[in-house]
N, CA, C and O atoms as CSV, one atom per row, in Angstrom:
chain,resi,resn,atom,element,x,y,z
A,1,MET,N,N,0.831,-1.185,0.005
A,1,MET,CA,C,0.021,-0.115,-0.048
A,1,MET,C,C,0.812,1.186,0.062
A,1,MET,O,O,1.703,1.309,0.903
A,2,SER,N,N,0.459,2.224,-0.855
A,2,SER,CA,C,1.271,3.355,-1.008
A,2,SER,C,C,1.066,4.420,0.202
A,2,SER,O,O,-0.048,4.506,0.718
A,3,ASN,N,N,2.043,5.156,0.614
A,3,ASN,CA,C,1.897,6.160,1.623
A,3,ASN,C,C,1.933,7.576,0.948
A,3,ASN,O,O,2.300,8.556,1.597
A,4,ASP,N,N,1.591,7.660,-0.214
A,4,ASP,CA,C,1.494,9.030,-1.053
A,4,ASP,C,C,0.298,9.901,-0.787
A,4,ASP,O,O,0.130,10.966,-1.381
A,5,ARG,N,N,-0.483,9.455,0.066
A,5,ARG,CA,C,-1.713,10.163,0.372
A,5,ARG,C,C,-1.396,11.536,1.027
A,5,ARG,O,O,-0.531,11.612,1.900
A,6,PRO,N,N,-2.098,12.623,0.606
A,6,PRO,CA,C,-1.778,13.911,1.283
A,6,PRO,C,C,-2.189,13.774,2.682
A,6,PRO,O,O,-3.184,13.119,2.993
A,7,LYS,N,N,-1.418,14.402,3.566
A,7,LYS,CA,C,-1.726,14.400,4.986
A,7,LYS,C,C,-2.793,15.474,5.374
A,7,LYS,O,O,-2.721,16.617,4.924
A,8,ARG,N,N,-3.751,15.085,6.195
A,8,ARG,CA,C,-4.864,16.095,6.464
A,8,ARG,C,C,-4.449,16.747,7.782
A,8,ARG,O,O,-3.816,16.211,8.692
A,9,ASP,N,N,-4.949,18.085,7.723
A,9,ASP,CA,C,-4.860,18.821,9.034
A,9,ASP,C,C,-5.910,18.371,9.878
A,9,ASP,O,O,-6.998,18.015,9.425
A,10,THR,N,N,-5.595,18.371,11.236
A,10,THR,CA,C,-6.529,17.919,12.292
A,10,THR,C,C,-7.607,18.908,12.309
A,10,THR,O,O,-7.441,20.034,11.841
A,11,MET,N,N,-8.749,18.508,12.853
A,11,MET,CA,C,-10.011,19.387,12.895
A,11,MET,C,C,-10.566,19.121,14.145
A,11,MET,O,O,-10.697,17.984,14.600
A,12,SER,N,N,-10.980,20.415,14.853
A,12,SER,CA,C,-11.573,20.105,16.099
A,12,SER,C,C,-12.890,19.548,15.968
A,12,SER,O,O,-13.405,19.473,14.853
A,13,LEU,N,N,-13.498,19.140,17.025
A,13,LEU,CA,C,-14.876,18.560,17.060
A,13,LEU,C,C,-15.957,19.467,16.648
A,13,LEU,O,O,-16.966,19.073,16.063
A,14,GLU,N,N,-15.708,20.786,16.991
A,14,GLU,CA,C,-16.686,21.784,16.532
A,14,GLU,C,C,-16.583,22.050,14.963
A,14,GLU,O,O,-17.592,22.270,14.294
A,15,GLU,N,N,-15.370,22.017,14.446
A,15,GLU,CA,C,-15.134,22.187,13.016
A,15,GLU,C,C,-15.867,21.044,12.289
A,15,GLU,O,O,-16.706,21.234,11.408
A,16,ALA,N,N,-15.455,19.792,12.759
A,16,ALA,CA,C,-16.057,18.653,12.212
A,16,ALA,C,C,-17.591,18.728,12.199
A,16,ALA,O,O,-18.244,18.361,11.222
A,17,THR,N,N,-18.105,19.186,13.252
A,17,THR,CA,C,-19.527,19.255,13.412
A,17,THR,C,C,-20.204,20.285,12.421
A,17,THR,O,O,-21.215,19.993,11.782
A,18,VAL,N,N,-19.671,21.319,12.352
A,18,VAL,CA,C,-20.041,22.494,11.451
A,18,VAL,C,C,-19.765,22.004,10.034
A,18,VAL,O,O,-20.569,22.403,9.191
A,19,SER,N,N,-18.733,21.177,9.597
A,19,SER,CA,C,-18.568,20.836,8.348
A,19,SER,C,C,-19.593,19.856,8.097
A,19,SER,O,O,-20.194,19.970,7.029
A,20,ASN,N,N,-19.911,18.918,8.870
A,20,ASN,CA,C,-20.946,17.923,8.762
A,20,ASN,C,C,-22.307,18.588,8.530
A,20,ASN,O,O,-23.051,18.302,7.592
A,21,MET,N,N,-22.558,19.499,9.470
A,21,MET,CA,C,-23.757,20.318,9.169
A,21,MET,C,C,-24.052,20.883,7.757
A,21,MET,O,O,-25.122,20.755,7.162
A,22,TRP,N,N,-22.970,21.514,7.315
A,22,TRP,CA,C,-22.972,22.127,5.976
A,22,TRP,C,C,-23.175,20.979,4.891
A,22,TRP,O,O,-23.932,21.159,3.937
A,23,GLU,N,N,-22.573,19.961,5.045
A,23,GLU,CA,C,-22.794,18.865,4.043
A,23,GLU,C,C,-24.142,18.225,4.065
A,23,GLU,O,O,-24.656,17.846,3.013
A,24,ILE,N,N,-24.756,18.083,5.258
A,24,ILE,CA,C,-26.122,17.604,5.333
A,24,ILE,C,C,-27.080,18.618,4.809
A,24,ILE,O,O,-28.031,18.247,4.121
A,25,ALA,N,N,-26.881,19.924,5.101
A,25,ALA,CA,C,-27.673,20.899,4.493
A,25,ALA,C,C,-27.715,20.891,3.025
A,25,ALA,O,O,-28.769,20.878,2.390
A,26,ALA,N,N,-26.375,20.901,2.426
A,26,ALA,CA,C,-26.365,20.736,1.011
A,26,ALA,C,C,-27.184,19.473,0.439
A,26,ALA,O,O,-27.929,19.601,-0.532
A,27,ILE,N,N,-27.023,18.392,1.022
A,27,ILE,CA,C,-27.699,17.177,0.653
A,27,ILE,C,C,-29.195,17.460,0.692
A,27,ILE,O,O,-29.920,17.168,-0.259
A,28,VAL,N,N,-29.647,18.033,1.809
A,28,VAL,CA,C,-31.061,18.177,1.815
A,28,VAL,C,C,-31.514,19.247,0.881
A,28,VAL,O,O,-32.689,19.192,0.517
A,29,GLU,N,N,-30.772,20.196,0.445
A,29,GLU,CA,C,-31.191,21.099,-0.551
A,29,GLU,C,C,-31.205,20.515,-2.032
A,29,GLU,O,O,-32.008,20.869,-2.896
A,30,VAL,N,N,-30.305,19.668,-2.180
A,30,VAL,CA,C,-30.218,18.929,-3.555
A,30,VAL,C,C,-31.474,18.091,-3.634
A,30,VAL,O,O,-32.153,18.084,-4.661
A,31,LEU,N,N,-31.812,17.341,-2.499
A,31,LEU,CA,C,-33.103,16.453,-2.548
A,31,LEU,C,C,-34.327,17.276,-2.734
A,31,LEU,O,O,-35.255,16.850,-3.421
A,32,GLU,N,N,-34.369,18.453,-2.143
A,32,GLU,CA,C,-35.664,19.249,-2.323
A,32,GLU,C,C,-35.574,19.973,-3.784
A,32,GLU,O,O,-36.595,20.070,-4.464
A,33,ARG,N,N,-34.439,20.430,-4.202
A,33,ARG,CA,C,-34.486,20.941,-5.565
A,33,ARG,C,C,-34.843,19.925,-6.558
A,33,ARG,O,O,-35.582,20.274,-7.479
A,34,LYS,N,N,-34.416,18.702,-6.501
A,34,LYS,CA,C,-34.766,17.672,-7.344
A,34,LYS,C,C,-36.150,17.152,-7.222
A,34,LYS,O,O,-36.586,16.326,-8.023
A,35,GLY,N,N,-36.868,17.634,-6.208
A,35,GLY,CA,C,-38.304,17.224,-6.102
A,35,GLY,C,C,-38.399,15.892,-5.422
A,35,GLY,O,O,-39.502,15.345,-5.429
A,36,LEU,N,N,-37.286,15.236,-4.776
A,36,LEU,CA,C,-37.473,13.977,-4.287
A,36,LEU,C,C,-38.120,14.024,-2.870
A,36,LEU,O,O,-38.751,13.057,-2.444
A,37,CYS,N,N,-37.944,15.221,-2.112
A,37,CYS,CA,C,-38.712,15.306,-0.902
A,37,CYS,C,C,-38.701,16.727,-0.477
A,37,CYS,O,O,-37.981,17.508,-1.099
A,38,THR,N,N,-39.443,17.158,0.543
A,38,THR,CA,C,-39.388,18.510,1.100
A,38,THR,C,C,-38.673,18.471,2.405
A,38,THR,O,O,-38.516,17.401,2.993
A,39,LYS,N,N,-38.212,19.658,2.899
A,39,LYS,CA,C,-37.595,19.851,4.139
A,39,LYS,C,C,-38.524,19.290,5.338
A,39,LYS,O,O,-38.064,18.702,6.316
A,40,GLN,N,N,-39.833,19.543,5.136
A,40,GLN,CA,C,-40.891,19.114,6.019
A,40,GLN,C,C,-40.831,17.385,6.064
A,40,GLN,O,O,-40.896,16.747,7.115
A,41,ASP,N,N,-40.705,16.828,4.817
A,41,ASP,CA,C,-40.661,15.406,4.909
A,41,ASP,C,C,-39.362,14.887,5.703
A,41,ASP,O,O,-39.435,13.953,6.502
A,42,LEU,N,N,-38.277,15.507,5.444
A,42,LEU,CA,C,-37.132,15.110,6.244
A,42,LEU,C,C,-37.340,15.346,7.767
A,42,LEU,O,O,-37.062,14.462,8.577
A,43,TYR,N,N,-37.787,16.435,8.103
A,43,TYR,CA,C,-38.109,16.706,9.448
A,43,TYR,C,C,-39.053,15.589,10.092
A,43,TYR,O,O,-38.819,15.078,11.188
A,44,ASP,N,N,-40.061,15.295,9.349
A,44,ASP,CA,C,-40.894,14.245,9.879
A,44,ASP,C,C,-40.108,12.940,9.982
A,44,ASP,O,O,-40.349,12.229,10.958
A,45,ILE,N,N,-39.250,12.562,9.142
A,45,ILE,CA,C,-38.573,11.381,9.251
A,45,ILE,C,C,-37.561,11.457,10.396
A,45,ILE,O,O,-37.333,10.459,11.079
A,46,ILE,N,N,-37.016,12.501,10.592
A,46,ILE,CA,C,-36.091,12.732,11.738
A,46,ILE,C,C,-36.877,12.573,13.002
A,46,ILE,O,O,-36.459,11.840,13.899
A,47,SER,N,N,-37.994,13.231,13.103
A,47,SER,CA,C,-38.910,13.150,14.297
A,47,SER,C,C,-39.274,11.600,14.617
A,47,SER,O,O,-39.205,11.113,15.746
A,48,GLU,N,N,-39.609,11.013,13.637
A,48,GLU,CA,C,-39.999,9.661,13.746
A,48,GLU,C,C,-38.953,8.759,14.240
A,48,GLU,O,O,-39.173,7.868,15.061
A,49,PHE,N,N,-37.677,9.039,13.660
A,49,PHE,CA,C,-36.509,8.350,13.924
A,49,PHE,C,C,-36.122,8.473,15.559
A,49,PHE,O,O,-35.774,7.511,16.244
A,50,ARG,N,N,-36.246,9.770,16.010
A,50,ARG,CA,C,-36.056,10.117,17.419
A,50,ARG,C,C,-36.939,9.484,18.224
A,50,ARG,O,O,-36.496,9.037,19.282
A,51,LYS,N,N,-38.250,9.321,17.935
A,51,LYS,CA,C,-39.279,8.787,18.780
A,51,LYS,C,C,-38.882,7.191,18.947
A,51,LYS,O,O,-39.034,6.608,20.021
A,52,LYS,N,N,-38.389,6.588,17.834
A,52,LYS,CA,C,-38.068,5.148,17.841
A,52,LYS,C,C,-36.740,4.887,18.706
A,52,LYS,O,O,-36.518,3.846,19.324
A,53,ASN,N,N,-35.861,6.053,18.647
A,53,ASN,CA,C,-34.687,5.902,19.319
A,53,ASN,C,C,-34.361,6.926,20.273
A,53,ASN,O,O,-33.618,7.861,19.971
A,54,PRO,N,N,-34.876,6.797,21.400
A,54,PRO,CA,C,-34.856,7.886,22.505
A,54,PRO,C,C,-33.372,8.399,22.803
A,54,PRO,O,O,-33.107,9.580,23.029
A,55,ARG,N,N,-32.554,7.489,22.777
A,55,ARG,CA,C,-31.140,7.965,23.014
A,55,ARG,C,C,-30.582,8.736,22.023
A,55,ARG,O,O,-29.564,9.369,22.303
A,56,ALA,N,N,-31.109,8.814,20.781
A,56,ALA,CA,C,-30.861,9.669,19.756
A,56,ALA,C,C,-31.426,10.995,19.764
A,56,ALA,O,O,-31.119,11.841,18.925
A,57,SER,N,N,-32.249,11.189,20.701
A,57,SER,CA,C,-33.208,12.474,20.864
A,57,SER,C,C,-32.302,13.548,21.183
A,57,SER,O,O,-31.297,13.381,21.875
A,58,LEU,N,N,-32.669,14.708,20.656
A,58,LEU,CA,C,-32.088,16.027,21.199
A,58,LEU,C,C,-33.312,16.887,21.355
A,58,LEU,O,O,-34.308,16.737,20.648
A,59,PRO,N,N,-33.191,17.932,22.450
A,59,PRO,CA,C,-34.145,18.819,22.642
A,59,PRO,C,C,-34.625,19.684,21.267
A,59,PRO,O,O,-33.809,20.220,20.518
A,60,GLU,N,N,-35.878,19.721,21.095
A,60,GLU,CA,C,-36.449,20.339,19.833
A,60,GLU,C,C,-35.789,21.740,19.600
A,60,GLU,O,O,-35.795,22.188,18.453
A,61,THR,N,N,-35.237,22.438,20.585
A,61,THR,CA,C,-34.714,23.670,20.310
A,61,THR,C,C,-33.293,23.690,19.804
A,61,THR,O,O,-32.741,24.735,19.459
A,62,VAL,N,N,-32.677,22.417,19.768
A,62,VAL,CA,C,-31.315,22.486,19.287
A,62,VAL,C,C,-31.186,22.785,17.704
A,62,VAL,O,O,-30.190,23.378,17.288
A,63,PHE,N,N,-32.089,22.413,16.932
A,63,PHE,CA,C,-32.057,22.664,15.509
A,63,PHE,C,C,-33.491,23.293,15.131
A,63,PHE,O,O,-34.534,22.738,15.477
A,64,PRO,N,N,-33.468,24.423,14.438
A,64,PRO,CA,C,-34.608,25.121,14.027
A,64,PRO,C,C,-35.387,24.118,13.046
A,64,PRO,O,O,-34.818,23.295,12.328
A,65,LYS,N,N,-36.741,24.304,13.121
A,65,LYS,CA,C,-37.427,23.424,12.143
A,65,LYS,C,C,-37.333,24.121,10.688
A,65,LYS,O,O,-37.720,25.277,10.515
A,66,PRO,N,N,-36.872,23.449,9.817
A,66,PRO,CA,C,-36.430,24.039,8.532
A,66,PRO,C,C,-37.752,24.725,7.919
A,66,PRO,O,O,-37.671,25.859,7.447
A,67,TYR,N,N,-38.855,24.087,7.931
A,67,TYR,CA,C,-40.018,24.654,7.345
A,67,TYR,C,C,-40.582,25.947,7.918
A,67,TYR,O,O,-41.561,26.480,7.396
A,68,LEU,N,N,-39.997,26.436,8.946
A,68,LEU,CA,C,-40.379,27.730,9.529
A,68,LEU,C,C,-39.544,28.838,8.756
A,68,LEU,O,O,-39.847,30.007,8.994
A,69,LEU,N,N,-38.593,28.600,7.918
A,69,LEU,CA,C,-37.870,29.683,7.239
A,69,LEU,C,C,-38.716,30.183,6.129
A,69,LEU,O,O,-39.271,29.394,5.364
A,70,THR,N,N,-38.836,31.516,6.011
A,70,THR,CA,C,-39.497,32.030,4.910
A,70,THR,C,C,-38.644,31.965,3.641
A,70,THR,O,O,-37.436,31.735,3.701
A,71,GLU,N,N,-39.266,32.164,2.542
A,71,GLU,CA,C,-38.611,32.157,1.220
A,71,GLU,C,C,-37.421,33.194,1.231
A,71,GLU,O,O,-36.304,32.968,0.764
A,72,THR,N,N,-37.804,34.300,1.799
A,72,THR,CA,C,-36.657,35.426,1.828
A,72,THR,C,C,-35.469,34.938,2.655
A,72,THR,O,O,-34.312,35.077,2.256
A,73,GLU,N,N,-35.779,34.371,3.804
A,73,GLU,CA,C,-34.591,33.758,4.567
A,73,GLU,C,C,-33.916,32.696,4.010
A,73,GLU,O,O,-32.709,32.594,4.229
A,74,ASN,N,N,-34.615,31.710,3.177
A,74,ASN,CA,C,-33.967,30.663,2.393
A,74,ASN,C,C,-33.002,31.374,1.364
A,74,ASN,O,O,-31.834,31.016,1.214
A,75,LYS,N,N,-33.602,32.434,0.653
A,75,LYS,CA,C,-32.775,33.031,-0.300
A,75,LYS,C,C,-31.542,33.682,0.211
A,75,LYS,O,O,-30.485,33.639,-0.420
A,76,ILE,N,N,-31.681,34.314,1.411
A,76,ILE,CA,C,-30.446,34.974,1.933
A,76,ILE,C,C,-29.447,33.906,2.366
A,76,ILE,O,O,-28.240,34.061,2.180
A,77,ILE,N,N,-29.977,32.787,2.965
A,77,ILE,CA,C,-29.016,31.724,3.288
A,77,ILE,C,C,-28.281,31.150,2.041
A,77,ILE,O,O,-27.071,30.928,2.051
A,78,ASP,N,N,-28.987,30.951,1.098
A,78,ASP,CA,C,-28.418,30.358,-0.134
A,78,ASP,C,C,-27.401,31.363,-0.694
A,78,ASP,O,O,-26.326,30.932,-1.110
A,79,ASP,N,N,-27.664,32.625,-0.727
A,79,ASP,CA,C,-26.776,33.603,-1.229
A,79,ASP,C,C,-25.478,33.669,-0.261
A,79,ASP,O,O,-24.339,33.709,-0.727
A,80,MET,N,N,-25.719,33.676,0.964
A,80,MET,CA,C,-24.464,33.656,1.908
A,80,MET,C,C,-23.682,32.434,1.747
A,80,MET,O,O,-22.455,32.528,1.778
A,81,LEU,N,N,-24.265,31.245,1.572
A,81,LEU,CA,C,-23.447,29.958,1.230
A,81,LEU,C,C,-22.671,30.077,0.061
A,81,LEU,O,O,-21.491,29.729,-0.002
A,82,ALA,N,N,-23.412,30.636,-1.000
A,82,ALA,CA,C,-22.759,30.781,-2.220
A,82,ALA,C,C,-21.498,31.721,-2.206
A,82,ALA,O,O,-20.505,31.510,-2.902
A,83,LEU,N,N,-21.643,32.808,-1.320
A,83,LEU,CA,C,-20.533,33.771,-1.209
A,83,LEU,C,C,-19.408,33.106,-0.534
A,83,LEU,O,O,-18.249,33.200,-0.938
A,84,LEU,N,N,-19.790,32.386,0.572
A,84,LEU,CA,C,-18.670,31.715,1.433
A,84,LEU,C,C,-17.887,30.637,0.581
A,84,LEU,O,O,-16.685,30.410,0.723
A,85,ASN,N,N,-18.688,30.025,-0.290
A,85,ASN,CA,C,-18.000,28.938,-1.178
A,85,ASN,C,C,-17.244,29.410,-2.284
A,85,ASN,O,O,-16.245,28.820,-2.696
A,86,GLN,N,N,-17.770,30.640,-2.863
A,86,GLN,CA,C,-17.112,31.355,-3.900
A,86,GLN,C,C,-15.847,32.001,-3.637
A,86,GLN,O,O,-14.973,32.154,-4.489
A,87,ASN,N,N,-15.761,32.438,-2.230
A,87,ASN,CA,C,-14.481,32.981,-1.727
A,87,ASN,C,C,-13.560,31.905,-1.171
A,87,ASN,O,O,-12.476,32.248,-0.699
A,88,GLY,N,N,-13.925,30.612,-1.196
A,88,GLY,CA,C,-13.092,29.572,-0.845
A,88,GLY,C,C,-12.905,29.448,0.738
A,88,GLY,O,O,-11.911,28.873,1.182
A,89,LEU,N,N,-13.862,29.989,1.572
A,89,LEU,CA,C,-13.639,29.980,2.958
A,89,LEU,C,C,-13.880,28.618,3.494
A,89,LEU,O,O,-14.803,27.903,3.105
A,90,THR,N,N,-12.961,28.265,4.459
A,90,THR,CA,C,-13.140,26.917,5.084
A,90,THR,C,C,-14.384,26.890,6.161
A,90,THR,O,O,-14.894,27.967,6.470
A,91,SER,N,N,-14.793,25.873,6.637
A,91,SER,CA,C,-15.786,25.960,7.618
A,91,SER,C,C,-15.426,26.716,8.818
A,91,SER,O,O,-16.312,27.380,9.355
A,92,HIS,N,N,-14.328,26.706,9.276
A,92,HIS,CA,C,-13.750,27.528,10.471
A,92,HIS,C,C,-13.817,28.913,10.093
A,92,HIS,O,O,-14.421,29.756,10.756
A,93,GLN,N,N,-13.191,29.150,9.017
A,93,GLN,CA,C,-13.311,30.672,8.585
A,93,GLN,C,C,-14.728,31.218,8.490
A,93,GLN,O,O,-14.993,32.281,9.049
A,94,SER,N,N,-15.648,30.548,7.812
A,94,SER,CA,C,-16.885,30.869,7.614
A,94,SER,C,C,-17.595,31.076,8.933
A,94,SER,O,O,-18.335,32.049,9.081
A,95,LEU,N,N,-17.402,30.229,9.860
A,95,LEU,CA,C,-17.868,30.347,11.333
A,95,LEU,C,C,-17.519,31.645,11.985
A,95,LEU,O,O,-18.324,32.367,12.574
A,96,ASN,N,N,-16.033,31.910,11.800
A,96,ASN,CA,C,-15.583,33.046,12.426
A,96,ASN,C,C,-16.238,34.362,11.824
A,96,ASN,O,O,-16.644,35.285,12.529
A,97,LEU,N,N,-16.290,34.339,10.483
A,97,LEU,CA,C,-16.883,35.449,9.879
A,97,LEU,C,C,-18.169,35.740,10.304
A,97,LEU,O,O,-18.482,36.871,10.677
A,98,LEU,N,N,-19.073,34.639,10.273
A,98,LEU,CA,C,-20.508,34.859,10.727
A,98,LEU,C,C,-20.535,35.140,12.245
A,98,LEU,O,O,-21.481,35.812,12.656
A,99,GLU,N,N,-19.650,34.724,13.090
A,99,GLU,CA,C,-19.627,35.201,14.400
A,99,GLU,C,C,-19.351,36.798,14.574
A,99,GLU,O,O,-19.974,37.551,15.322
A,100,ARG,N,N,-18.348,37.114,13.770
A,100,ARG,CA,C,-18.086,38.643,13.732
A,100,ARG,C,C,-19.248,39.397,13.236
A,100,ARG,O,O,-19.599,40.434,13.800
A,101,LEU,N,N,-19.874,38.919,12.188
A,101,LEU,CA,C,-21.129,39.668,11.546
A,101,LEU,C,C,-22.250,39.573,12.741
A,101,LEU,O,O,-23.028,40.523,12.829
A,102,GLY,N,N,-22.366,38.590,13.576
A,102,GLY,CA,C,-23.411,38.647,14.591
A,102,GLY,C,C,-23.083,39.675,15.682
A,102,GLY,O,O,-23.944,40.336,16.262
A,103,ARG,N,N,-21.690,39.759,15.924
A,103,ARG,CA,C,-21.329,40.964,16.934
A,103,ARG,C,C,-21.628,42.185,16.370
A,103,ARG,O,O,-22.105,43.088,17.057
A,104,ILE,N,N,-21.386,42.318,15.116
A,104,ILE,CA,C,-21.543,43.809,14.475
A,104,ILE,C,C,-23.139,44.055,14.587
A,104,ILE,O,O,-23.526,45.102,15.106
A,105,ILE,N,N,-24.009,43.166,14.140
A,105,ILE,CA,C,-25.339,43.179,14.342
A,105,ILE,C,C,-25.849,43.546,15.712
A,105,ILE,O,O,-26.710,44.412,15.864
A,106,GLU,N,N,-25.282,42.843,16.750
A,106,GLU,CA,C,-25.608,43.083,18.001
A,106,GLU,C,C,-25.217,44.495,18.522
A,106,GLU,O,O,-25.912,45.130,19.315
A,107,ILE,N,N,-24.135,44.891,18.042
A,107,ILE,CA,C,-23.699,46.349,18.375
A,107,ILE,C,C,-24.777,47.371,17.720
A,107,ILE,O,O,-25.200,48.381,18.282
A,108,GLY,N,N,-25.117,46.945,16.505
A,108,GLY,CA,C,-26.034,47.916,15.763
A,108,GLY,C,C,-27.420,47.896,16.443
A,108,GLY,O,O,-28.161,48.877,16.382
A,109,ARG,N,N,-27.751,46.780,17.082
A,109,ARG,CA,C,-29.064,46.795,17.790
A,109,ARG,C,C,-29.090,47.586,19.039
A,109,ARG,O,O,-30.137,48.079,19.459
A,110,ARG,N,N,-27.918,47.717,19.658
A,110,ARG,CA,C,-27.787,48.448,20.876
A,110,ARG,C,C,-27.590,49.979,20.623
A,110,ARG,O,O,-27.570,50.750,21.583
A,111,LEU,N,N,-27.435,50.455,19.260
A,111,LEU,CA,C,-27.243,51.816,19.041
A,111,LEU,C,C,-28.554,52.516,19.231
A,111,LEU,O,O,-29.583,51.883,18.996
A,112,PRO,N,N,-28.615,53.672,19.603
A,112,PRO,CA,C,-29.813,54.545,19.778
A,112,PRO,C,C,-30.363,54.652,18.315
A,112,PRO,O,O,-29.707,54.742,17.277
A,113,LYS,N,N,-31.765,54.621,18.484
A,113,LYS,CA,C,-32.523,54.702,17.233
A,113,LYS,C,C,-32.180,55.987,16.590
A,113,LYS,O,O,-31.884,56.973,17.265
A,114,GLY,N,N,-32.214,55.999,15.222
A,114,GLY,CA,C,-31.813,57.031,14.405
A,114,GLY,C,C,-30.472,57.118,13.825
A,114,GLY,O,O,-30.120,57.912,12.953
A,115,THR,N,N,-29.710,56.161,14.434
A,115,THR,CA,C,-28.330,56.013,13.908
A,115,THR,C,C,-28.363,54.893,12.955
A,115,THR,O,O,-29.332,54.140,12.856
A,116,THR,N,N,-27.185,54.785,12.190
A,116,THR,CA,C,-27.161,53.587,11.156
A,116,THR,C,C,-25.894,52.885,11.706
A,116,THR,O,O,-25.056,53.342,12.484
A,117,HIS,N,N,-25.955,51.598,11.086
A,117,HIS,CA,C,-24.809,50.786,11.305
A,117,HIS,C,C,-24.430,50.038,9.959
A,117,HIS,O,O,-23.462,49.279,9.927
């Protein structure tokens, strides 16, 4: 067996989880775009799976229900993912960028009315 494989950088559990989340979200999006199922269908299947496997259950608040997103929110998310991918950001870089954006939005929320951010 050859040892010519490229070495992988190690990844934290958080990075692996976020990367896994993006991959699953992409698969769900492809299934929905192809008309094979809806996000609601997948949510129902996951809920059924959790009922049959209580040890695999997580609180309902851990993940948002995908069908609650509006079309505008879905469009914004799609556009943001496209920008992150277009600029070649890793999952870690994307997470850091979105955390910084969240802090900027929070600062803007705290500003007195009538000012802009």
